[in-house]
C-alpha positions as CSV (number, residue, x, y, z in Angstrom):
1,M,-41.7,18.4,78.6
2,T,-39.1,16.2,77.3
3,K,-36.2,18.0,75.9
4,V,-35.0,16.8,72.3
5,V,-31.8,17.9,70.7
6,S,-30.3,16.3,67.7
7,G,-33.0,13.5,68.0
8,I,-31.8,12.8,71.6
9,A,-34.4,13.0,74.2
10,Y,-33.5,14.2,77.8
11,A,-35.6,13.6,80.8
12,G,-34.0,16.3,82.9
13,S,-33.7,16.2,86.8
14,S,-37.4,16.2,87.3
15,G,-39.1,15.4,84.1
16,S,-40.0,12.3,82.1
17,I,-39.5,10.8,78.6
18,D,-42.8,9.2,77.7
19,P,-43.6,6.6,75.1
20,A,-45.1,7.6,71.9
21,P,-48.8,6.4,71.1
22,T,-48.5,3.2,69.4
23,P,-51.5,1.5,67.4
24,G,-53.0,-1.6,69.2
25,R,-52.3,-2.8,72.7
26,G,-50.1,-5.7,72.3
27,P,-46.3,-5.8,72.8
28,L,-44.3,-4.4,70.0
29,P,-42.4,-6.8,68.0
30,R,-38.6,-6.5,68.3
31,P,-36.7,-5.6,65.1
32,A,-34.9,-8.2,63.0
33,W,-31.3,-6.9,63.8
34,M,-31.8,-8.0,67.3
35,D,-32.4,-11.6,66.2
36,R,-29.3,-11.3,63.8
37,A,-27.1,-10.2,66.7
38,V,-28.2,-13.5,68.7
39,Q,-27.4,-15.7,65.7
40,R,-24.1,-14.1,65.1
41,L,-23.1,-14.4,68.7
42,E,-23.0,-18.0,68.3
43,S,-20.0,-17.8,65.8
44,F,-18.7,-14.4,66.1
45,Q,-17.5,-12.2,69.1
46,P,-16.6,-8.6,68.5
47,E,-13.1,-7.9,69.7
48,W,-14.3,-5.8,72.7
49,F,-15.3,-9.0,74.4
50,A,-11.9,-10.7,74.0
51,R,-10.2,-7.7,75.1
52,F,-12.0,-7.7,78.4
53,A,-12.5,-11.1,79.0
54,P,-12.9,-12.0,82.8
55,P,-10.0,-13.6,84.6
56,D,-10.5,-17.2,86.1
57,E,-10.5,-15.8,89.5
58,S,-13.7,-14.7,91.1
59,A,-14.8,-11.1,91.0
60,R,-17.9,-9.1,92.1
61,E,-21.0,-9.9,89.8
62,S,-23.0,-6.8,88.3
63,A,-25.1,-6.4,85.1
64,V,-26.2,-3.6,82.9
65,L,-29.4,-3.3,80.8
66,I,-29.0,-2.5,77.2
67,L,-32.6,-1.5,76.5
68,F,-33.6,-0.6,72.7
69,G,-37.1,0.4,72.0
70,P,-39.2,2.6,69.6
71,P,-38.7,6.5,69.7
72,P,-40.4,8.1,72.6
73,A,-42.9,10.9,72.3
74,G,-41.3,14.0,70.6
75,A,-38.4,12.0,69.4
76,D,-40.4,10.2,66.8
77,G,-41.4,13.2,64.4
78,S,-44.6,13.8,66.5
79,G,-43.7,17.1,67.7
80,D,-44.3,16.3,71.4
81,G,-40.9,17.2,72.4
82,A,-39.0,20.3,72.1
83,D,-35.3,21.7,72.0
84,A,-33.7,23.9,74.5
85,D,-35.6,27.0,72.8
86,G,-38.9,25.2,72.6
87,A,-38.8,24.6,68.9
88,V,-39.6,21.3,67.7
89,E,-36.9,19.3,65.8
90,P,-38.1,17.1,63.0
91,V,-36.4,13.7,63.4
92,E,-36.3,10.4,61.6
93,P,-38.3,7.3,63.2
94,G,-36.1,4.2,64.4
95,E,-35.1,2.5,67.4
96,H,-33.6,4.2,70.4
97,V,-31.4,3.0,73.3
98,V,-31.7,4.2,77.0
99,L,-28.8,5.7,78.5
100,I,-28.1,7.4,82.0
101,E,-25.9,10.3,82.9
102,R,-24.2,9.3,86.1
103,S,-24.5,11.9,89.1
104,H,-22.0,14.7,88.9
105,T,-21.1,14.0,92.7
106,M,-20.5,10.3,92.6
107,R,-17.1,9.3,93.9
108,T,-16.4,7.0,90.7
109,Q,-17.2,7.9,87.1
110,P,-19.1,11.2,88.0
111,A,-21.0,12.7,85.0
112,Q,-20.1,9.8,82.6
113,I,-22.7,8.2,80.2
114,A,-23.7,4.6,81.1
115,F,-26.2,2.0,80.9
116,P,-28.6,1.6,83.9
117,G,-27.2,-1.3,86.1
118,G,-25.2,-2.2,89.1
119,S,-23.9,-4.9,91.5
120,R,-26.0,-8.1,92.0
121,D,-27.9,-8.3,95.2
122,P,-28.0,-11.6,97.2
123,E,-32.0,-11.6,96.6
124,D,-31.5,-11.6,92.7
125,P,-32.0,-15.0,91.3
126,D,-29.9,-14.3,88.3
127,L,-28.0,-11.6,86.6
128,V,-31.1,-10.7,84.2
129,A,-32.9,-9.9,87.4
130,T,-30.1,-7.7,88.6
131,A,-30.1,-5.7,85.3
132,L,-34.0,-5.4,85.5
133,R,-34.0,-4.2,89.1
134,E,-31.3,-1.8,88.8
135,A,-32.9,-0.1,85.7
136,Q,-36.1,0.2,87.5
137,E,-34.4,1.7,90.5
138,E,-32.5,4.2,88.4
139,T,-35.0,5.2,85.6
140,G,-38.4,3.7,86.7
141,V,-38.7,1.4,83.7
142,D,-41.2,-1.4,84.2
143,P,-39.6,-4.8,83.9
144,A,-42.8,-6.2,82.9
145,G,-42.6,-4.4,79.5
146,V,-39.0,-5.6,78.8
147,D,-38.3,-8.5,76.4
148,V,-35.0,-10.0,77.3
149,V,-33.1,-11.0,74.1
150,V,-29.9,-12.3,75.3
151,Q,-27.1,-12.3,77.8
152,L,-23.9,-11.0,76.2
153,P,-20.4,-12.3,77.2
154,P,-19.2,-10.9,80.4
155,I,-16.6,-8.2,80.6
156,F,-14.1,-7.6,83.3
157,L,-13.6,-4.1,84.6
158,A,-10.2,-4.4,86.2
159,P,-10.3,-0.7,88.1
160,A,-13.4,-1.8,89.8
161,Q,-12.8,-5.6,90.0
162,F,-16.2,-6.2,88.7
163,V,-17.5,-8.7,86.1
164,V,-20.3,-7.1,84.2
165,T,-22.9,-9.2,82.2
166,P,-24.6,-7.1,79.6
167,V,-28.2,-7.9,79.1
168,L,-29.6,-7.0,75.8
169,A,-33.3,-6.4,75.6
170,W,-36.2,-4.9,73.5
171,W,-38.8,-2.5,75.0
172,A,-42.0,-4.4,74.0
173,R,-44.3,-2.3,76.1
174,P,-42.7,1.1,76.7
175,S,-43.3,3.0,80.1
176,P,-42.4,6.6,81.2
177,I,-38.7,6.9,82.4
178,G,-36.8,9.5,84.4
179,V,-34.4,10.1,87.2
180,R,-35.5,8.0,90.1
181,D,-32.3,8.2,92.2
182,P,-30.6,11.7,92.1
183,A,-27.7,10.4,94.1
184,E,-26.6,8.0,91.3
185,V,-28.4,9.5,88.1
186,H,-28.3,13.0,86.8
187,D,-30.3,12.4,83.7
188,V,-31.9,9.8,81.5
189,L,-31.4,9.9,77.8
190,S,-33.1,8.2,74.7
191,V,-30.7,8.0,72.1
192,P,-31.5,7.2,68.2
193,V,-29.4,4.3,66.8
194,S,-29.4,6.4,63.7
195,H,-27.4,9.1,65.6
196,L,-24.8,6.2,66.9
197,V,-24.2,4.9,63.5
198,E,-23.5,8.3,62.0
199,P,-19.9,8.1,60.9
200,A,-19.3,11.7,61.9
201,T,-20.5,10.9,65.6
202,R,-17.8,8.4,65.9
203,F,-14.1,8.7,66.9
204,S,-11.4,6.9,69.1
205,V,-10.8,8.0,72.5
206,T,-7.3,8.3,74.0
207,H,-6.5,8.3,77.6
208,P,-3.1,9.3,79.3
209,S,-2.7,5.6,80.4
210,G,-2.5,4.5,76.9
211,Y,-6.0,3.3,76.6
212,V,-7.6,3.7,73.0
213,G,-11.3,2.9,72.5
214,P,-14.5,3.8,70.7
215,G,-16.2,7.1,71.5
216,F,-19.4,8.7,70.4
217,D,-20.5,12.5,70.4
218,L,-24.1,12.7,72.0
219,D,-24.8,16.4,71.4
220,D,-22.8,18.0,74.4
221,L,-22.1,14.7,76.1
222,F,-19.2,12.3,75.5
223,L,-19.7,8.6,75.5
224,W,-16.4,6.5,76.0
225,G,-15.0,3.5,77.8
226,F,-17.0,0.5,78.9
227,T,-20.3,1.7,77.7
228,A,-19.0,2.9,74.3
229,G,-17.5,-0.4,73.6
230,L,-20.6,-2.1,74.4
231,V,-22.7,0.1,72.1
232,S,-20.2,-0.4,69.4
233,S,-20.1,-4.2,69.8
234,V,-24.0,-4.2,69.7
235,L,-24.1,-2.3,66.4
236,E,-21.6,-4.6,65.0
237,L,-23.4,-7.7,66.1
238,G,-26.7,-6.4,64.7
239,G,-25.1,-5.5,61.4
240,L,-25.9,-1.9,61.8
241,S,-22.3,-0.4,61.9
242,R,-21.4,1.8,59.3
243,P,-17.8,2.4,58.2
244,W,-16.1,5.1,60.3
245,D,-12.5,6.4,60.7
246,A,-10.9,5.2,63.8
247,E,-7.8,7.3,63.0
248,V,-9.8,10.4,64.0
249,Q,-8.8,10.5,67.8
250,R,-9.9,12.8,70.6
251,P,-8.3,12.9,74.0
252,L,-10.6,12.2,77.0
253,P,-11.8,15.5,78.6
254,E,-10.2,16.5,81.8
255,R,-13.2,16.4,83.8
256,F,-13.3,12.3,83.2
257,L,-9.6,11.7,84.1
258,G,-10.6,11.3,87.8
259,G,-12.9,8.3,87.0
260,R,-12.5,5.0,86.1
261,R,-13.4,3.3,82.6
């Protein structure tokens, strides 16, 4: 059974997050805010993209999938999910986004929250294919059910020397997801947008290096760095962001200090 806490669904190491029953059999239409994000991207780019714009020299290519979709079973108020004590939590409907918790034994960025994604393979025809392939390998998502909306501007991750292309997508035909590669993924999450836009959930993360960036409280998990910046930027592009106090700061927990942003 999917564990649901604070509206966030967790697959666990061996479970799955299943789609909620939907009326009809056709693809689900994507929400209007995603089309607004595409339109705004033509004339406006959040500061995050300019801050980490790729250099002129070449770097390794990679891609991540920013996959929004309807709430899964148990996180849509249907009562199919339960919290840690087995009690059903009432939650409001609304879009969710798929995230992963990286394996705790990885050499870089262990236990950090991220989007599914990874390096481009020679066989990948483009970076959209990279994002879909990696998401399938890590979470089991069926690429056939994904409606690709737009490629966002690439971002340069200096510590890893990667240029990462974020692929914004809508889950038109949801499928079950869960951990497919335990060597890379510890857990798979489905996080409600309503949680991410709640001002009390948001803060600024400070790093000993001097880095300051957006952060999100995900129940017992800590979202920061590259992924948090992308989440914040997409919410801003879609017109979903609510005013929050960036002066509220939290230091990066010590368990993350050995990993890269």
